[in-house]
Structure formats: C-alpha cells, structure tokens
A tleap script that builds the chain and sets N, CA, C and O, in Angstrom:
source leaprc.protein.ff14SB
mol = sequence {
  NMET ILE VAL ASP ASP PRO ALA THR LYS ALA
  GLU VAL GLU ALA ALA PHE ALA ALA TYR GLU
  ARG ALA LEU VAL THR ASN ASP VAL ALA ALA
  LEU ASP GLY PHE PHE LEU PRO SER GLU THR
  ALA ILE ARG TYR GLY VAL ALA GLU ASN LEU
  TYR GLY TYR GLU ALA ILE LYS ALA PHE ARG
  ALA ALA ARG SER PRO ALA GLY LEU ALA ARG
  GLU LEU GLU LYS THR CYS ILE VAL THR TYR
  GLY ARG ASP VAL ALA ILE ALA ALA THR LEU
  PHE ARG ARG ASP GLY ALA PRO GLY LYS VAL
  GLY ARG GLN MET GLN THR TRP VAL ARG PHE
  PRO GLU GLY TRP ARG ILE VAL ALA ALA HIE
  VAL SER VAL ILE ASP ASP PRO CALA
}
set mol.1.N position { -59.285 0.060 -102.521 }
set mol.1.CA position { -58.205 0.891 -101.988 }
set mol.1.C position { -58.625 2.354 -102.062 }
set mol.1.O position { -59.200 2.812 -103.050 }
set mol.2.N position { -58.322 3.062 -100.999 }
set mol.2.CA position { -58.621 4.493 -100.957 }
set mol.2.C position { -57.395 5.260 -101.434 }
set mol.2.O position { -56.298 5.085 -100.903 }
set mol.3.N position { -57.582 6.104 -102.431 }
set mol.3.CA position { -56.526 6.982 -102.919 }
set mol.3.C position { -56.750 8.358 -102.299 }
set mol.3.O position { -57.850 8.908 -102.348 }
set mol.4.N position { -55.685 8.899 -101.716 }
set mol.4.CA position { -55.708 10.221 -101.089 }
set mol.4.C position { -56.654 10.336 -99.900 }
set mol.4.O position { -57.414 11.298 -99.785 }
set mol.5.N position { -56.598 9.345 -99.019 }
set mol.5.CA position { -57.287 9.464 -97.737 }
set mol.5.C position { -56.778 10.735 -97.067 }
set mol.5.O position { -55.567 10.894 -96.910 }
set mol.6.N position { -57.663 11.641 -96.670 }
set mol.6.CA position { -57.204 12.936 -96.131 }
set mol.6.C position { -56.255 12.836 -94.938 }
set mol.6.O position { -55.281 13.586 -94.872 }
set mol.7.N position { -56.511 11.938 -94.003 }
set mol.7.CA position { -55.644 11.824 -92.830 }
set mol.7.C position { -54.267 11.293 -93.218 }
set mol.7.O position { -53.248 11.786 -92.735 }
set mol.8.N position { -54.239 10.302 -94.078 }
set mol.8.CA position { -52.964 9.734 -94.519 }
set mol.8.C position { -52.175 10.768 -95.313 }
set mol.8.O position { -50.968 10.921 -95.127 }
set mol.9.N position { -52.867 11.471 -96.196 }
set mol.9.CA position { -52.200 12.487 -97.014 }
set mol.9.C position { -51.597 13.579 -96.120 }
set mol.9.O position { -50.480 14.034 -96.369 }
set mol.10.N position { -52.319 13.995 -95.094 }
set mol.10.CA position { -51.796 15.024 -94.182 }
set mol.10.C position { -50.527 14.541 -93.481 }
set mol.10.O position { -49.588 15.316 -93.297 }
set mol.11.N position { -50.495 13.274 -93.091 }
set mol.11.CA position { -49.296 12.723 -92.452 }
set mol.11.C position { -48.092 12.771 -93.387 }
set mol.11.O position { -46.999 13.167 -92.983 }
set mol.12.N position { -48.298 12.366 -94.634 }
set mol.12.CA position { -47.184 12.335 -95.590 }
set mol.12.C position { -46.770 13.758 -95.963 }
set mol.12.O position { -45.580 14.033 -96.111 }
set mol.13.N position { -47.720 14.651 -96.114 }
set mol.13.CA position { -47.372 16.046 -96.389 }
set mol.13.C position { -46.515 16.619 -95.275 }
set mol.13.O position { -45.568 17.359 -95.541 }
set mol.14.N position { -46.833 16.286 -94.032 }
set mol.14.CA position { -46.033 16.767 -92.895 }
set mol.14.C position { -44.635 16.149 -92.934 }
set mol.14.O position { -43.648 16.843 -92.689 }
set mol.15.N position { -44.540 14.864 -93.235 }
set mol.15.CA position { -43.233 14.204 -93.321 }
set mol.15.C position { -42.413 14.803 -94.463 }
set mol.15.O position { -41.216 15.046 -94.310 }
set mol.16.N position { -43.051 15.038 -95.594 }
set mol.16.CA position { -42.369 15.626 -96.746 }
set mol.16.C position { -41.855 17.031 -96.399 }
set mol.16.O position { -40.721 17.374 -96.735 }
set mol.17.N position { -42.673 17.832 -95.738 }
set mol.17.CA position { -42.262 19.187 -95.341 }
set mol.17.C position { -41.087 19.133 -94.366 }
set mol.17.O position { -40.164 19.942 -94.464 }
set mol.18.N position { -41.113 18.195 -93.435 }
set mol.18.CA position { -40.009 18.053 -92.487 }
set mol.18.C position { -38.733 17.626 -93.210 }
set mol.18.O position { -37.645 18.099 -92.881 }
set mol.19.N position { -38.860 16.745 -94.180 }
set mol.19.CA position { -37.708 16.326 -94.983 }
set mol.19.C position { -37.126 17.538 -95.725 }
set mol.19.O position { -35.909 17.721 -95.758 }
set mol.20.N position { -37.981 18.345 -96.306 }
set mol.20.CA position { -37.516 19.525 -97.052 }
set mol.20.C position { -36.775 20.487 -96.137 }
set mol.20.O position { -35.733 21.021 -96.517 }
set mol.21.N position { -37.295 20.713 -94.939 }
set mol.21.CA position { -36.599 21.593 -93.971 }
set mol.21.C position { -35.224 21.026 -93.640 }
set mol.21.O position { -34.240 21.765 -93.601 }
set mol.22.N position { -35.151 19.743 -93.406 }
set mol.22.CA position { -33.873 19.103 -93.080 }
set mol.22.C position { -32.914 19.198 -94.262 }
set mol.22.O position { -31.713 19.393 -94.075 }
set mol.23.N position { -33.437 19.062 -95.464 }
set mol.23.CA position { -32.593 19.107 -96.656 }
set mol.23.C position { -31.952 20.482 -96.831 }
set mol.23.O position { -30.736 20.580 -96.996 }
set mol.24.N position { -32.745 21.528 -96.796 }
set mol.24.CA position { -32.204 22.860 -97.078 }
set mol.24.C position { -31.366 23.413 -95.931 }
set mol.24.O position { -30.592 24.349 -96.131 }
set mol.25.N position { -31.509 22.848 -94.732 }
set mol.25.CA position { -30.665 23.271 -93.607 }
set mol.25.C position { -29.518 22.294 -93.369 }
set mol.25.O position { -28.733 22.465 -92.436 }
set mol.26.N position { -29.422 21.273 -94.212 }
set mol.26.CA position { -28.383 20.243 -94.119 }
set mol.26.C position { -28.355 19.582 -92.737 }
set mol.26.O position { -27.289 19.374 -92.158 }
set mol.27.N position { -29.534 19.261 -92.223 }
set mol.27.CA position { -29.647 18.543 -90.957 }
set mol.27.C position { -29.452 17.057 -91.261 }
set mol.27.O position { -30.413 16.316 -91.462 }
set mol.28.N position { -28.198 16.646 -91.288 }
set mol.28.CA position { -27.827 15.301 -91.728 }
set mol.28.C position { -28.469 14.220 -90.859 }
set mol.28.O position { -28.942 13.211 -91.384 }
set mol.29.N position { -28.492 14.410 -89.565 }
set mol.29.CA position { -29.096 13.412 -88.681 }
set mol.29.C position { -30.575 13.227 -89.000 }
set mol.29.O position { -31.073 12.103 -89.057 }
set mol.30.N position { -31.269 14.340 -89.204 }
set mol.30.CA position { -32.693 14.244 -89.552 }
set mol.30.C position { -32.869 13.579 -90.917 }
set mol.30.O position { -33.742 12.728 -91.087 }
set mol.31.N position { -32.044 13.965 -91.887 }
set mol.31.CA position { -32.146 13.363 -93.224 }
set mol.31.C position { -31.954 11.854 -93.158 }
set mol.31.O position { -32.681 11.106 -93.811 }
set mol.32.N position { -30.989 11.409 -92.383 }
set mol.32.CA position { -30.767 9.966 -92.233 }
set mol.32.C position { -32.022 9.278 -91.700 }
set mol.32.O position { -32.333 8.156 -92.099 }
set mol.33.N position { -32.732 9.940 -90.811 }
set mol.33.CA position { -33.916 9.344 -90.207 }
set mol.33.C position { -35.098 9.200 -91.130 }
set mol.33.O position { -36.026 8.451 -90.825 }
set mol.34.N position { -35.094 9.895 -92.254 }
set mol.34.CA position { -36.221 9.794 -93.180 }
set mol.34.C position { -36.140 8.565 -94.076 }
set mol.34.O position { -37.163 8.110 -94.589 }
set mol.35.N position { -34.948 8.022 -94.272 }
set mol.35.CA position { -34.803 6.854 -95.132 }
set mol.35.C position { -34.928 5.572 -94.319 }
set mol.35.O position { -34.505 5.514 -93.165 }
set mol.36.N position { -35.505 4.558 -94.924 }
set mol.36.CA position { -35.599 3.256 -94.278 }
set mol.36.C position { -34.193 2.726 -94.034 }
set mol.36.O position { -33.407 2.637 -94.978 }
set mol.37.N position { -33.851 2.371 -92.800 }
set mol.37.CA position { -32.503 1.854 -92.523 }
set mol.37.C position { -32.389 0.391 -92.966 }
set mol.37.O position { -32.426 -0.535 -92.155 }
set mol.38.N position { -32.252 0.225 -94.266 }
set mol.38.CA position { -32.243 -1.112 -94.855 }
set mol.38.C position { -31.378 -1.118 -96.108 }
set mol.38.O position { -31.209 -0.088 -96.761 }
set mol.39.N position { -30.843 -2.258 -96.433 }
set mol.39.CA position { -30.097 -2.402 -97.680 }
set mol.39.C position { -31.017 -2.314 -98.896 }
set mol.39.O position { -30.536 -2.207 -100.024 }
set mol.40.N position { -32.325 -2.356 -98.685 }
set mol.40.CA position { -33.268 -2.252 -99.806 }
set mol.40.C position { -33.577 -0.801 -100.169 }
set mol.40.O position { -34.196 -0.558 -101.204 }
set mol.41.N position { -33.170 0.165 -99.355 }
set mol.41.CA position { -33.394 1.575 -99.673 }
set mol.41.C position { -32.518 1.979 -100.853 }
set mol.41.O position { -31.362 1.567 -100.954 }
set mol.42.N position { -33.082 2.790 -101.742 }
set mol.42.CA position { -32.359 3.227 -102.945 }
set mol.42.C position { -32.552 4.724 -103.121 }
set mol.42.O position { -33.645 5.253 -102.917 }
set mol.43.N position { -31.469 5.400 -103.506 }
set mol.43.CA position { -31.554 6.814 -103.871 }
set mol.43.C position { -30.693 7.043 -105.106 }
set mol.43.O position { -29.469 6.909 -105.067 }
set mol.44.N position { -31.358 7.388 -106.198 }
set mol.44.CA position { -30.642 7.800 -107.402 }
set mol.44.C position { -30.546 9.316 -107.353 }
set mol.44.O position { -31.562 10.007 -107.278 }
set mol.45.N position { -29.326 9.828 -107.396 }
set mol.45.CA position { -29.119 11.263 -107.330 }
set mol.45.C position { -28.680 11.821 -108.666 }
set mol.45.O position { -28.641 11.110 -109.669 }
set mol.46.N position { -28.352 13.092 -108.669 }
set mol.46.CA position { -27.924 13.765 -109.890 }
set mol.46.C position { -26.660 13.127 -110.436 }
set mol.46.O position { -26.510 12.997 -111.651 }
set mol.47.N position { -25.753 12.728 -109.562 }
set mol.47.CA position { -24.465 12.173 -110.014 }
set mol.47.C position { -24.088 10.893 -109.273 }
set mol.47.O position { -22.924 10.491 -109.299 }
set mol.48.N position { -25.050 10.245 -108.612 }
set mol.48.CA position { -24.718 9.059 -107.837 }
set mol.48.C position { -25.893 8.088 -107.831 }
set mol.48.O position { -27.052 8.491 -107.933 }
set mol.49.N position { -25.576 6.811 -107.710 }
set mol.49.CA position { -26.557 5.745 -107.537 }
set mol.49.C position { -26.255 5.095 -106.196 }
set mol.49.O position { -25.216 4.457 -106.028 }
set mol.50.N position { -27.165 5.258 -105.244 }
set mol.50.CA position { -26.912 4.811 -103.883 }
set mol.50.C position { -27.826 3.643 -103.544 }
set mol.50.O position { -29.050 3.764 -103.567 }
set mol.51.N position { -27.214 2.522 -103.234 }
set mol.51.CA position { -27.942 1.316 -102.877 }
set mol.51.C position { -27.711 1.007 -101.413 }
set mol.51.O position { -26.584 0.742 -100.996 }
set mol.52.N position { -28.773 1.040 -100.640 }
set mol.52.CA position { -28.695 0.728 -99.223 }
set mol.52.C position { -28.548 1.967 -98.359 }
set mol.52.O position { -27.997 2.989 -98.767 }
set mol.53.N position { -29.063 1.830 -97.155 }
set mol.53.CA position { -29.069 2.926 -96.190 }
set mol.53.C position { -27.673 3.454 -95.895 }
set mol.53.O position { -27.483 4.667 -95.803 }
set mol.54.N position { -26.704 2.579 -95.746 }
set mol.54.CA position { -25.353 3.031 -95.402 }
set mol.54.C position { -24.759 3.906 -96.501 }
set mol.54.O position { -24.069 4.880 -96.204 }
set mol.55.N position { -25.015 3.576 -97.762 }
set mol.55.CA position { -24.521 4.399 -98.874 }
set mol.55.C position { -25.208 5.757 -98.883 }
set mol.55.O position { -24.567 6.777 -99.136 }
set mol.56.N position { -26.507 5.774 -98.609 }
set mol.56.CA position { -27.246 7.043 -98.561 }
set mol.56.C position { -26.729 7.891 -97.405 }
set mol.56.O position { -26.519 9.095 -97.553 }
set mol.57.N position { -26.530 7.266 -96.274 }
set mol.57.CA position { -26.024 7.973 -95.087 }
set mol.57.C position { -24.625 8.545 -95.344 }
set mol.57.O position { -24.346 9.680 -94.958 }
set mol.58.N position { -23.755 7.784 -95.983 }
set mol.58.CA position { -22.396 8.260 -96.289 }
set mol.58.C position { -22.438 9.441 -97.254 }
set mol.58.O position { -21.666 10.389 -97.109 }
set mol.59.N position { -23.327 9.389 -98.226 }
set mol.59.CA position { -23.482 10.506 -99.165 }
set mol.59.C position { -23.875 11.778 -98.418 }
set mol.59.O position { -23.294 12.840 -98.642 }
set mol.60.N position { -24.856 11.668 -97.536 }
set mol.60.CA position { -25.309 12.840 -96.771 }
set mol.60.C position { -24.181 13.411 -95.921 }
set mol.60.O position { -24.027 14.630 -95.837 }
set mol.61.N position { -23.402 12.558 -95.299 }
set mol.61.CA position { -22.319 13.012 -94.422 }
set mol.61.C position { -21.238 13.749 -95.195 }
set mol.61.O position { -20.596 14.650 -94.655 }
set mol.62.N position { -21.026 13.376 -96.458 }
set mol.62.CA position { -19.948 13.966 -97.260 }
set mol.62.C position { -20.403 15.156 -98.095 }
set mol.62.O position { -19.566 15.883 -98.631 }
set mol.63.N position { -21.685 15.367 -98.216 }
set mol.63.CA position { -22.220 16.409 -99.098 }
set mol.63.C position { -21.941 17.803 -98.553 }
set mol.63.O position { -22.051 18.049 -97.352 }
set mol.64.N position { -21.580 18.704 -99.449 }
set mol.64.CA position { -21.362 20.104 -99.064 }
set mol.64.C position { -22.689 20.738 -98.651 }
set mol.64.O position { -23.715 20.488 -99.283 }
set mol.65.N position { -22.676 21.549 -97.604 }
set mol.65.CA position { -23.899 22.230 -97.195 }
set mol.65.C position { -24.184 23.497 -98.003 }
set mol.65.O position { -25.204 24.149 -97.781 }
set mol.66.N position { -23.313 23.849 -98.921 }
set mol.66.CA position { -23.481 25.092 -99.690 }
set mol.66.C position { -24.513 24.916 -100.800 }
set mol.66.O position { -24.575 23.870 -101.446 }
set mol.67.N position { -25.307 25.940 -101.010 }
set mol.67.CA position { -26.212 25.987 -102.156 }
set mol.67.C position { -27.390 25.031 -102.110 }
set mol.67.O position { -27.860 24.582 -103.155 }
set mol.68.N position { -27.874 24.711 -100.921 }
set mol.68.CA position { -28.979 23.757 -100.816 }
set mol.68.C position { -30.359 24.408 -100.866 }
set mol.68.O position { -31.361 23.715 -101.044 }
set mol.69.N position { -30.424 25.729 -100.712 }
set mol.69.CA position { -31.719 26.411 -100.761 }
set mol.69.C position { -32.350 26.190 -102.128 }
set mol.69.O position { -31.665 26.154 -103.150 }
set mol.70.N position { -33.666 26.043 -102.126 }
set mol.70.CA position { -34.372 25.823 -103.383 }
set mol.70.C position { -35.834 26.204 -103.236 }
set mol.70.O position { -36.363 26.309 -102.129 }
set mol.71.N position { -36.460 26.404 -104.358 }
set mol.71.CA position { -37.894 26.686 -104.408 }
set mol.71.C position { -38.578 25.495 -105.050 }
set mol.71.O position { -38.148 25.006 -106.095 }
set mol.72.N position { -39.648 25.031 -104.418 }
set mol.72.CA position { -40.395 23.895 -104.953 }
set mol.72.C position { -41.539 24.375 -105.837 }
set mol.72.O position { -42.095 25.454 -105.637 }
set mol.73.N position { -41.873 23.546 -106.817 }
set mol.73.CA position { -43.003 23.821 -107.713 }
set mol.73.C position { -43.735 22.513 -107.985 }
set mol.73.O position { -43.133 21.441 -108.026 }
set mol.74.N position { -45.020 22.624 -108.166 }
set mol.74.CA position { -45.848 21.493 -108.606 }
set mol.74.C position { -45.677 20.252 -107.728 }
set mol.74.O position { -45.660 19.128 -108.229 }
set mol.75.N position { -45.554 20.460 -106.436 }
set mol.75.CA position { -45.437 19.321 -105.533 }
set mol.75.C position { -46.755 18.536 -105.537 }
set mol.75.O position { -47.837 19.102 -105.376 }
set mol.76.N position { -46.633 17.250 -105.720 }
set mol.76.CA position { -47.801 16.376 -105.791 }
set mol.76.C position { -47.544 15.168 -104.889 }
set mol.76.O position { -46.575 14.433 -105.079 }
set mol.77.N position { -48.415 14.978 -103.917 }
set mol.77.CA position { -48.326 13.830 -103.026 }
set mol.77.C position { -49.616 13.044 -103.165 }
set mol.77.O position { -50.707 13.589 -102.995 }
set mol.78.N position { -49.486 11.759 -103.474 }
set mol.78.CA position { -50.639 10.883 -103.642 }
set mol.78.C position { -50.451 9.686 -102.714 }
set mol.78.O position { -49.390 9.063 -102.695 }
set mol.79.N position { -51.488 9.375 -101.950 }
set mol.79.CA position { -51.429 8.213 -101.072 }
set mol.79.C position { -52.250 7.076 -101.660 }
set mol.79.O position { -53.264 7.290 -102.324 }
set mol.80.N position { -51.787 5.874 -101.400 }
set mol.80.CA position { -52.460 4.663 -101.869 }
set mol.80.C position { -52.706 3.782 -100.655 }
set mol.80.O position { -51.773 3.193 -100.109 }
set mol.81.N position { -53.955 3.694 -100.234 }
set mol.81.CA position { -54.255 3.020 -98.988 }
set mol.81.C position { -53.742 3.864 -97.827 }
set mol.81.O position { -53.610 5.082 -97.940 }
set mol.82.N position { -53.457 3.204 -96.720 }
set mol.82.CA position { -52.992 3.935 -95.535 }
set mol.82.C position { -51.486 3.881 -95.343 }
set mol.82.O position { -50.958 4.512 -94.427 }
set mol.83.N position { -50.777 3.127 -96.204 }
set mol.83.CA position { -49.377 2.865 -95.900 }
set mol.83.C position { -48.375 3.155 -97.001 }
set mol.83.O position { -47.185 2.901 -96.819 }
set mol.84.N position { -48.817 3.681 -98.145 }
set mol.84.CA position { -47.896 3.950 -99.253 }
set mol.84.C position { -48.243 5.309 -99.868 }
set mol.84.O position { -49.412 5.668 -100.009 }
set mol.85.N position { -47.200 6.046 -100.226 }
set mol.85.CA position { -47.400 7.347 -100.873 }
set mol.85.C position { -46.256 7.620 -101.843 }
set mol.85.O position { -45.139 7.130 -101.675 }
set mol.86.N position { -46.563 8.407 -102.850 }
set mol.86.CA position { -45.567 8.895 -103.797 }
set mol.86.C position { -45.554 10.414 -103.695 }
set mol.86.O position { -46.605 11.055 -103.730 }
set mol.87.N position { -44.371 10.981 -103.571 }
set mol.87.CA position { -44.204 12.440 -103.550 }
set mol.87.C position { -43.345 12.832 -104.747 }
set mol.87.O position { -42.276 12.265 -104.973 }
set mol.88.N position { -43.822 13.798 -105.499 }
set mol.88.CA position { -43.075 14.299 -106.655 }
set mol.88.C position { -43.071 15.822 -106.593 }
set mol.88.O position { -44.071 16.446 -106.237 }
set mol.89.N position { -41.941 16.404 -106.943 }
set mol.89.CA position { -41.853 17.861 -106.965 }
set mol.89.C position { -40.792 18.296 -107.962 }
set mol.89.O position { -39.866 17.550 -108.280 }
set mol.90.N position { -40.947 19.502 -108.439 }
set mol.90.CA position { -39.908 20.175 -109.215 }
set mol.90.C position { -39.235 21.164 -108.283 }
set mol.90.O position { -39.853 21.654 -107.338 }
set mol.91.N position { -37.961 21.463 -108.547 }
set mol.91.CA position { -37.285 22.468 -107.727 }
set mol.91.C position { -36.319 23.286 -108.575 }
set mol.91.O position { -35.812 22.834 -109.602 }
set mol.92.N position { -36.091 24.488 -108.110 }
set mol.92.CA position { -35.150 25.408 -108.764 }
set mol.92.C position { -34.209 25.965 -107.708 }
set mol.92.O position { -34.595 26.217 -106.567 }
set mol.93.N position { -32.970 26.147 -108.123 }
set mol.93.CA position { -31.958 26.746 -107.249 }
set mol.93.C position { -31.396 27.977 -107.941 }
set mol.93.O position { -31.167 27.968 -109.150 }
set mol.94.N position { -31.173 29.041 -107.165 }
set mol.94.CA position { -30.595 30.265 -107.723 }
set mol.94.C position { -29.247 29.999 -108.372 }
set mol.94.O position { -28.893 30.647 -109.357 }
set mol.95.N position { -28.497 29.057 -107.833 }
set mol.95.CA position { -27.174 28.750 -108.352 }
set mol.95.C position { -27.179 27.906 -109.619 }
set mol.95.O position { -26.117 27.573 -110.147 }
set mol.96.N position { -28.367 27.556 -110.113 }
set mol.96.CA position { -28.463 26.727 -111.323 }
set mol.96.C position { -29.500 27.320 -112.281 }
set mol.96.O position { -30.521 26.691 -112.560 }
set mol.97.N position { -29.236 28.529 -112.781 }
set mol.97.CA position { -30.209 29.129 -113.702 }
set mol.97.C position { -30.335 28.291 -114.972 }
set mol.97.O position { -29.364 27.704 -115.452 }
set mol.98.N position { -31.556 28.252 -115.502 }
set mol.98.CA position { -31.796 27.491 -116.723 }
set mol.98.C position { -31.970 26.001 -116.496 }
set mol.98.O position { -32.111 25.241 -117.455 }
set mol.99.N position { -31.963 25.574 -115.240 }
set mol.99.CA position { -32.122 24.162 -114.901 }
set mol.99.C position { -33.351 23.980 -114.014 }
set mol.99.O position { -33.733 24.882 -113.269 }
set mol.100.N position { -33.948 22.827 -114.104 }
set mol.100.CA position { -35.042 22.459 -113.212 }
set mol.100.C position { -34.742 21.065 -112.663 }
set mol.100.O position { -34.399 20.143 -113.403 }
set mol.101.N position { -34.882 20.941 -111.343 }
set mol.101.CA position { -34.674 19.655 -110.698 }
set mol.101.C position { -35.987 18.909 -110.569 }
set mol.101.O position { -37.062 19.504 -110.491 }
set mol.102.N position { -35.870 17.584 -110.550 }
set mol.102.CA position { -37.042 16.726 -110.373 }
set mol.102.C position { -36.735 15.752 -109.243 }
set mol.102.O position { -35.648 15.179 -109.178 }
set mol.103.N position { -37.695 15.575 -108.367 }
set mol.103.CA position { -37.503 14.685 -107.217 }
set mol.103.C position { -38.746 13.821 -107.052 }
set mol.103.O position { -39.869 14.326 -107.048 }
set mol.104.N position { -38.539 12.530 -106.917 }
set mol.104.CA position { -39.635 11.607 -106.605 }
set mol.104.C position { -39.215 10.726 -105.438 }
set mol.104.O position { -38.065 10.296 -105.344 }
set mol.105.N position { -40.159 10.470 -104.563 }
set mol.105.CA position { -39.907 9.622 -103.395 }
set mol.105.C position { -41.076 8.667 -103.208 }
set mol.105.O position { -42.236 9.037 -103.386 }
set mol.106.N position { -40.754 7.448 -102.851 }
set mol.106.CA position { -41.763 6.490 -102.419 }
set mol.106.C position { -41.668 6.390 -100.904 }
set mol.106.O position { -40.623 6.036 -100.358 }
set mol.107.N position { -42.768 6.706 -100.232 }
set mol.107.CA position { -42.855 6.675 -98.775 }
set mol.107.C position { -43.711 5.483 -98.356 }
set mol.107.O position { -44.739 5.202 -98.974 }
set mol.108.N position { -43.286 4.784 -97.307 }
set mol.108.CA position { -44.036 3.654 -96.766 }
set mol.108.C position { -44.142 3.832 -95.257 }
set mol.108.O position { -43.189 4.234 -94.589 }
set mol.109.N position { -45.328 3.521 -94.739 }
set mol.109.CA position { -45.529 3.602 -93.284 }
set mol.109.C position { -45.006 2.310 -92.638 }
set mol.109.O position { -45.402 1.208 -93.017 }
set mol.110.N position { -44.129 2.466 -91.680 }
set mol.110.CA position { -43.606 1.358 -90.880 }
set mol.110.C position { -44.026 1.600 -89.436 }
set mol.110.O position { -44.507 2.686 -89.116 }
set mol.111.N position { -43.855 0.615 -88.556 }
set mol.111.CA position { -44.230 0.840 -87.148 }
set mol.111.C position { -43.569 2.080 -86.547 }
set mol.111.O position { -44.156 2.734 -85.685 }
set mol.112.N position { -42.353 2.409 -86.993 }
set mol.112.CA position { -41.655 3.586 -86.455 }
set mol.112.C position { -42.009 4.877 -87.180 }
set mol.112.O position { -41.516 5.943 -86.811 }
set mol.113.N position { -42.856 4.801 -88.205 }
set mol.113.CA position { -43.300 5.999 -88.916 }
set mol.113.C position { -43.058 5.914 -90.414 }
set mol.113.O position { -42.664 4.873 -90.939 }
set mol.114.N position { -43.299 7.022 -91.087 }
set mol.114.CA position { -43.126 7.107 -92.538 }
set mol.114.C position { -41.642 7.160 -92.888 }
set mol.114.O position { -40.884 7.926 -92.294 }
set mol.115.N position { -41.233 6.337 -93.861 }
set mol.115.CA position { -39.843 6.296 -94.311 }
set mol.115.C position { -39.801 6.272 -95.832 }
set mol.115.O position { -40.686 5.719 -96.485 }
set mol.116.N position { -38.761 6.879 -96.379 }
set mol.116.CA position { -38.522 6.835 -97.820 }
set mol.116.C position { -37.823 5.514 -98.118 }
set mol.116.O position { -36.810 5.184 -97.502 }
set mol.117.N position { -38.371 4.768 -99.065 }
set mol.117.CA position { -37.756 3.501 -99.462 }
set mol.117.C position { -37.065 3.610 -100.816 }
set mol.117.O position { -36.186 2.812 -101.139 }
set mol.118.N position { -37.471 4.607 -101.606 }
set mol.118.CA position { -36.843 4.835 -102.913 }
set mol.118.C position { -36.974 6.310 -103.260 }
set mol.118.O position { -38.005 6.935 -103.011 }
set mol.119.N position { -35.906 6.855 -103.842 }
set mol.119.CA position { -35.908 8.267 -104.229 }
set mol.119.C position { -35.123 8.438 -105.518 }
set mol.119.O position { -34.190 7.690 -105.809 }
set mol.120.N position { -35.525 9.435 -106.272 }
set mol.120.CA position { -34.829 9.760 -107.515 }
set mol.120.C position { -34.755 11.276 -107.621 }
set mol.120.O position { -35.756 11.971 -107.448 }
set mol.121.N position { -33.565 11.778 -107.905 }
set mol.121.CA position { -33.349 13.210 -108.090 }
set mol.121.C position { -32.593 13.377 -109.403 }
set mol.121.O position { -31.587 12.710 -109.642 }
set mol.122.N position { -33.089 14.273 -110.249 }
set mol.122.CA position { -32.400 14.546 -111.506 }
set mol.122.C position { -32.571 16.018 -111.841 }
set mol.122.O position { -33.470 16.684 -111.329 }
set mol.123.N position { -31.707 16.512 -112.697 }
set mol.123.CA position { -31.753 17.906 -113.144 }
set mol.123.C position { -31.717 17.923 -114.654 }
set mol.123.O position { -30.906 17.234 -115.273 }
set mol.124.N position { -32.598 18.712 -115.250 }
set mol.124.CA position { -32.648 18.842 -116.694 }
set mol.124.C position { -32.624 20.313 -117.076 }
set mol.124.O position { -32.825 21.182 -116.228 }
set mol.125.N position { -32.379 20.591 -118.351 }
set mol.125.CA position { -32.522 21.954 -118.840 }
set mol.125.C position { -33.978 22.361 -118.674 }
set mol.125.O position { -34.884 21.558 -118.902 }
set mol.126.N position { -34.200 23.600 -118.279 }
set mol.126.CA position { -35.558 24.095 -118.068 }
set mol.126.C position { -36.305 24.129 -119.395 }
set mol.126.O position { -35.921 24.877 -120.294 }
set mol.127.N position { -37.367 23.333 -119.537 }
set mol.127.CA position { -38.087 23.333 -120.810 }
set mol.127.C position { -38.850 24.627 -121.064 }
set mol.127.O position { -39.241 24.913 -122.195 }
set mol.128.N position { -39.062 25.425 -119.984 }
set mol.128.CA position { -39.790 26.703 -120.164 }
set mol.128.C position { -38.829 27.693 -120.752 }
set mol.128.O position { -39.199 28.841 -120.997 }
savepdb mol mol.pdb
quit
C-alpha cells in the first residue's frame, strides 16, 4: 500500500479546503454534498452524536451561521492507497478564547468523488 501518494493527497487536500470554505461560509448545500449520503455516515460533534446522512443534514440546516470563522493549525492529511484518507486539524475561534477545537474526518473515494464517512469534532481547554 502506498501512503501519501502525491496525486491522491492533492485530491483530498483540495476536497478538505473546499469543505473548510463551505463550513466557514455556512454553505449548507455544499456541506451536505461532502458527506456520504448513507445511514452509515457518522458525525460526532461538540454537543451532538449524528448517525446517518439525514441526521447530519438536519443538523447543518438548523445550525446558526454566526461565529463560524476559524483559524486552522497543524492540519495533517494522510492517504492510504488511492481511496482512503484521514484529515485531522486543530482550530481556534475568536469567540472561544482559551479553547482549541479538534476535527478528524475519514474520507473515502466513491465513484461520485471523495466523501466523508466519519467525522469527529470536539473542543478542549487550550493546553498551551
């Protein structure tokens, strides 16, 4: 198995960047398109456990668009073969001083493109 094939990594980095743009601009339609439309998709959030695409989609539709801007740190994307990748990043928001967010996503290549099949978002006290 090839880890971090340059072409595959570039594809996932582009998908991750597009997801981030959609997130901070609250482009709900685009955000919905990044997750696998399946009951097997999972997103654990700061205050919610979402099982299945419909639950993730409903969360996005109801979420406030306020305060979504953030700065990313230590973003790490690793690909495994040509069809699986893990993306991890830390994030900070001006509205949450003293806190650091953590985000991990599992991306899988499907015939229609790269999709998130599992995600986890949490916030902790800033250890720094």
